[in-house]
C-alpha positions in Angstrom: -13.8 3.1 11.2 -12.0 1.0 9.2 -9.6 -1.5 10.4 -5.7 -0.7 10.4 -2.8 -2.8 10.8 -1.1 -2.9 14.0 2.6 -3.1 13.2 5.4 -4.5 15.5 9.1 -3.7 15.4 10.4 -5.3 12.1 7.2 -4.5 10.1 5.3 -7.9 10.9 1.3 -7.2 11.7 0.6 -8.3 15.1 -0.8 -11.9 15.1 0.4 -12.5 11.7 -0.3 -16.0 10.5 2.1 -18.3 8.9 2.1 -17.5 5.0 0.4 -20.6 3.1 3.6 -20.3 0.4 6.9 -18.6 0.3 10.0 -18.3 -2.1 13.2 -16.8 -1.9 15.1 -16.1 -5.2 18.4 -13.7 -6.3 18.2 -11.4 -9.2 21.1 -10.6 -11.7 21.2 -7.1 -9.8 20.2 -5.5 -6.8 16.5 -4.5 -6.9 14.7 -1.8 -5.1 11.2 -3.6 -4.1 9.0 -0.1 -3.6 10.7 1.4 -6.8 10.0 -1.9 -8.8 6.6 -3.1 -7.4 5.1 0.1 -5.8 6.4 3.1 -8.1 2.9 4.3 -9.1 1.0 3.8 -5.9 2.9 5.0 -2.9 1.5 7.9 -1.2 -1.7 7.6 -2.7 -3.5 5.3 -0.1 -4.0 2.5 -2.2 -6.3 0.1 0.0 -4.8 -2.6 -2.3 -1.1 -2.0 -1.2 1.1 -0.9 1.6 4.9 -0.2 1.9 6.0 -1.3 5.6 9.7 -0.8 6.7 10.3 -1.7 3.1 8.4 -4.5 2.8 5.6 -4.0 0.2 2.1 -5.9 0.9 0.1 -6.3 -1.9 -3.6 -7.6 -2.7 -4.6 -9.0 -6.1 -6.6 -11.4 -8.0 -5.1 -14.1 -9.9 -6.4 -17.0 -11.9 -6.4 -19.1 -8.7 -8.4 -16.5 -6.6 -7.4 -13.6 -4.1 -4.1 -13.5 -2.4 -1.8 -11.2 -0.7 2.1 -11.1 -1.0 4.7 -9.5 1.0 7.7 -8.4 -1.0 10.9 -7.8 1.1 14.6 -7.8 0.8 16.5 -10.7 2.9 19.9 -11.0 3.3 22.6 -10.8 0.7 20.2 -9.0 -1.7 17.9 -11.8 -1.8 14.0 -11.0 -2.3 11.6 -13.1 0.0 8.1 -13.7 -0.9 5.4 -14.9 1.4 1.9 -15.3 0.4 -1.5 -15.9 1.7 -5.0 -17.0 0.2 -6.1 -19.0 -2.7 -3.7 -17.5 -5.2 -0.6 -17.9 -3.1 1.2 -20.3 -5.1 0.7 -18.4 -8.1 1.9 -15.0 -6.6 4.8 -17.3 -5.2 5.5 -18.9 -8.6 5.2 -15.5 -10.5 6.9 -13.2 -7.9 10.4 -12.9 -10.2 8.6 -11.5 -12.9 7.1 -8.8 -10.8 10.1 -8.1 -9.4 11.6 -7.5 -12.7 13.5 -10.9 -13.4 12.6 -10.1 -17.4 13.9 -6.9 -17.3 17.3 -6.1 -18.3 18.4 -2.5 -16.7 22.1 -3.4 -17.7 21.5 -2.7 -21.6 20.7 0.6 -21.2 23.7 2.6 -21.0 22.8 6.1 -21.9 25.7 9.1 -22.5 23.0 12.0 -21.6 24.3 13.1 -18.0 21.1 13.3 -16.3 20.0 9.9 -17.4 23.6 8.6 -16.6 23.5 10.0 -13.2 19.8 8.5 -12.4 20.9 5.2 -13.9 23.5 5.2 -10.9 21.2 7.0 -8.6 18.5 4.1 -8.9 20.0 1.0 -9.8 17.2 -0.8 -8.3 14.7 0.4 -10.3 13.5 -2.3 -12.6 10.3 -2.8 -14.8 8.2 -5.5 -13.3 5.2 -7.1 -14.5 1.9 -7.7 -12.4 0.6 -9.6 -15.0 -2.9 -7.9 -13.7 -4.1 -6.9 -16.9 -7.7 -6.1 -16.1 -7.2 -4.4 -12.6 -4.3 -2.2 -14.0 -6.4 -1.4 -17.2 -9.0 -0.4 -14.6 -7.0 1.7 -12.6 -5.4 3.4 -15.2 -8.6 4.0 -16.6 -9.7 5.9 -13.8 -6.9 8.3 -14.3 -7.9 9.6 -17.5 -8.6 13.3 -17.9 -8.7 13.9 -14.1 -6.3 15.2 -11.6 -4.3 12.3 -9.8 -5.8 13.0 -6.6 -9.3 12.8 -7.9 -8.5 9.6 -9.7 -7.0 8.0 -6.5 -10.1 9.1 -4.6 -12.4 7.2 -7.3 -10.4 4.2 -7.0 -10.4 3.9 -2.9 -14.1 4.5 -3.1 -14.8 1.4 -5.8 -12.8 -0.7 -3.7 -14.1 -0.6 -0.2 -17.3 -0.7 -1.8 -17.1 -3.4 -4.8 -13.9 -5.1 -3.3 -13.5 -7.7 -0.3 -11.0 -7.7 2.5 -7.7 -9.3 1.6 -6.5 -12.6 2.9 -3.3 -12.9 5.1 -2.6 -11.0 8.3 -2.4 -7.2 7.5 -5.9 -5.8 8.5 -7.0 -3.1 6.3 -5.5 -4.3 3.3 -8.3 -4.9 0.4 -8.4 -7.1 -2.7 -9.9 -5.1 -6.1 -13.1 -5.6 -7.5 -13.8 -9.0 -9.6 -14.2 -7.9 -13.4 -17.7 -9.7 -12.6 -18.7 -7.4 -10.1 -17.8 -4.3 -11.8 -19.7 -5.5 -15.1 -23.1 -5.8 -13.4 -22.7 -2.6 -11.3 -24.8 0.1 -12.3 -23.7 3.6 -13.3 -25.4 5.1 -10.3 -22.7 3.2 -8.3 -19.7 4.9 -10.1 -21.4 8.3 -9.7 -21.5 8.1 -6.2 -17.8 8.0 -6.0 -17.2 10.9 -8.6 -16.7 8.6 -11.8 -18.5 9.8 -14.7 -20.3 8.1 -17.2 -17.5 8.4 -19.8 -15.1 6.4 -17.7 -17.8 4.2 -15.9 -18.5 3.1 -19.4 -14.9 2.3 -20.4 -14.3 0.4 -17.0 -17.7 -1.5 -17.7 -16.3 -2.7 -21.0 -13.1 -3.9 -19.7 -15.0 -5.8 -17.0 -16.7 -7.7 -19.7 -13.7 -8.8 -21.9 -11.4 -9.3 -18.9 -10.9 -12.6 -19.7 -9.3 -11.9 -23.1 -7.5 -8.8 -21.6 -5.9 -11.4 -19.1 -4.9 -13.4 -22.2 -2.7 -10.5 -23.3 0.1 -11.8 -20.7 0.7 -14.3 -23.4 0.9 -12.7 -26.3 3.7 -10.4 -28.1 3.7 -7.1 -27.2 2.3 -5.5 -30.4 -0.7 -7.9 -30.3 -1.4 -7.3 -26.7 -1.7 -3.7 -27.4 -4.0 -4.2 -30.4 -6.3 -6.0 -28.1 -6.4 -3.1 -25.5 -6.8 -0.5 -28.4 -10.0 -2.4 -29.3 -11.6 -1.6 -26.7 -13.6 2.0 -27.0 -12.3 4.4 -24.6 -8.6 2.8 -24.5 -6.4 5.1 -26.2 -2.5 5.0 -26.4 -2.1 6.8 -23.1 -4.0 3.7 -21.5 -2.8 0.9 -23.5 0.8 2.2 -22.4 0.4 2.6 -19.0 -1.4 -0.8 -18.6 1.4 -2.7 -20.6 4.0 -1.5 -18.9 2.7 -2.3 -15.4 1.0 -5.4 -16.0 3.4 -6.5 -19.2 6.7 -5.1 -18.3 6.9 -3.1 -21.1 10.0 -1.3 -20.6 9.8 1.1 -23.8 6.3 1.9 -23.1 5.3 5.8 -23.8 2.1 7.2 -22.6 0.8 9.9 -25.2 -1.8 12.4 -24.8 -0.4 12.9 -21.3 -1.0 16.7 -19.9 2.6 16.8 -18.1 4.5 14.3 -19.5 6.0 15.9 -22.2 7.1 18.9 -20.5 8.8 16.7 -17.9 11.1 15.0 -20.4 11.8 18.0 -22.7 12.8 20.2 -20.0 15.2 17.3 -18.4 16.7 16.2 -21.8 16.7 19.3 -23.9 16.0 22.4 -21.4 12.8 23.2 -23.0 10.3 24.3 -20.7 7.1 23.3 -23.0 7.2 20.1 -24.7 4.6 18.1 -27.1 4.3 14.4 -27.4 6.3 14.7 -31.1 8.8 16.5 -29.2 9.1 13.9 -26.4 9.2 10.9 -28.8 11.8 12.8 -30.7 14.0 13.2 -27.6 13.0 9.3 -26.5 14.1 8.0 -29.6 17.7 7.4 -29.0 16.6 4.8 -26.1 14.0 3.0 -27.8 13.7 -0.5 -26.1 13.7 1.7 -22.8 11.8 4.7 -23.2 9.7 3.5 -20.3 12.6 3.3 -18.2 13.7 6.8 -19.4 10.4 8.3 -17.8 10.3 6.4 -14.8 14.1 7.2 -13.8 12.8 11.1 -14.4 9.9 10.9 -12.2 12.0 9.0 -9.4 14.6 11.8 -9.6 11.7 14.4 -9.7 10.0 13.0 -6.8 13.7 12.7 -4.6 
């Protein structure tokens, strides 16, 4: 049986140690921490992320090493960050970007009634950037052309087999596998966790060029997309998903998705069946915020 967190009132794990780095900051507008940081991972049993009493616990690899951060709202709408591990200082320094400090939701003023309603209903939803390009690309690749439940089963298996326990006080939290570990892992290990050869090969290609992928955080988005798309097996869908999460692209549109065009065309035009072309046509008036439109629609759908 795996270790599990023992949580006391207030959301602090029993025996919580003092963080190795902390910060507190305020953004220009309120932020919903869970919707911004954990929107794609809540409810999927991600071993690298937990939401406890509104606080998001996230384990990741940074340029300085493995680290865990706890992100929660403080008094007056401020955001409080505590971090543990070798990369604690790095996480603290980059926390405002993760929470959407570079995003500009105030510039989104749709006239379409549903979008106007959703924007008012979810004022704290921001497009943040994790800057964990390889980690994100690996996770998004596992979601290629399989059911969501299957992809997350694959992810959990690989993390528990190839990752490592996260630093900090929260038991049961794991750091994703390193690119070096993924690159030298034979296909048989991926197969053990339900990952067929096609996706396994793409993940290993990502691992081999992980250093180049991480450089994308300092590149113009157009150049970053080209770098992602240059990897065989990384198409528009994977590149967009990675860019939105890791690079904070508020205009990313995932083409080739089985369900997204239908959701967008139904919500914006009342058409039950959609295509990528029709979805792009309906999203065009919101260029610059197309990922925000999709995120708002998903938030309303899951409500």
